[in-house]
N, C-alpha and C positions, 0 to 999 in steps of 0.2 A: 047840613050838607049831605047830599046823596052821592055815594061813590058808585060810578057805573063801569069804570075801567081801572085796571091795575097795570103798572109798569114794572118790569123785572128784567134781570139779566139771566141768560142761559147759554150753556155751551152745547146745546143739542145739535148744532150744525158743525161742531168742531172747534169753534172759537167763541169766546164769550161775547154775545151781542145783546142789544136792547130790544125787548119785545113789549107789546101791550096786548091785553085781551080783556073781554068783559068779565065781571066778577062771577058770572055763571060759566066761564070757560069758553065762551063763544068769541069769534072774531079775532083769533090769534094773528098778530101782525108783527113781522120782523122789521125793525127800523134801521138797524146797522148791519153791515156785512164786511167790516174792516178786519184784517188779519189780527190786529192788536186787540187786546181784551177791552171791552166796553162794559162798565159796571156801575153800580150804585145810582140807578136812575131816580129822579125826583121830579114830580109834576110842577109846572108853573101854576100860580093861583087861578089863571083863566083857562087852564087845561089845553093851551095851544102849543106849549113847548115842554120838552123834557130835558133836564140837565143830567149829565152823567160824567163819570171819570173814565179816562182812557189813557193808554200808553202808546200814542201814535208818535212816530218820530223819535222814540226812545225816552221821551219825557212824560211824566204824569201831568195830564192837562184836564181842564174842565171844558166840555163841549155842550152845546145845546142843539137839539134837533126839533124841527117843526113837525108836529104830529099830523098835520093835514095831508100827508102823503107826498108833499113836494120834495122830499128827501133833502131839504136844506139842512146843513149841519155847520155850526159856527164854533170856532175855537175861541173861548172867552178869556183864556188866561195867557197862552203863548209865552210862557216864562220857563226858565231853567229850574225854578223852584218846584217842589212837589205840591201839586194841586190835586186834591182827591176828595171824594165823598161829599158832593155838593147837596145843598138843600135850598129850597125857595123859602123866603120869608115875606110876609106882607109888609108893605111900606107903611111906616107909622104915620 
């Protein structure tokens, strides 16, 4: 597998948001702009989505965002339980 992009969280704009960039530092893209902290990003196996933990609405939730620039973000957990630090796993 050749890695061409990395996903990370940064508070460089004042709130912790999800970013991607090329492994050479090019193509920096900010994917989230919510006031709540967005952290712990993980790529989907097809590189089309990133899952991440966030505290939107006061609850720790797992969200997914589409990386194609559509800005689509989906709450995957929507529960009162603590949901954090997601990772993708291949389907057996």
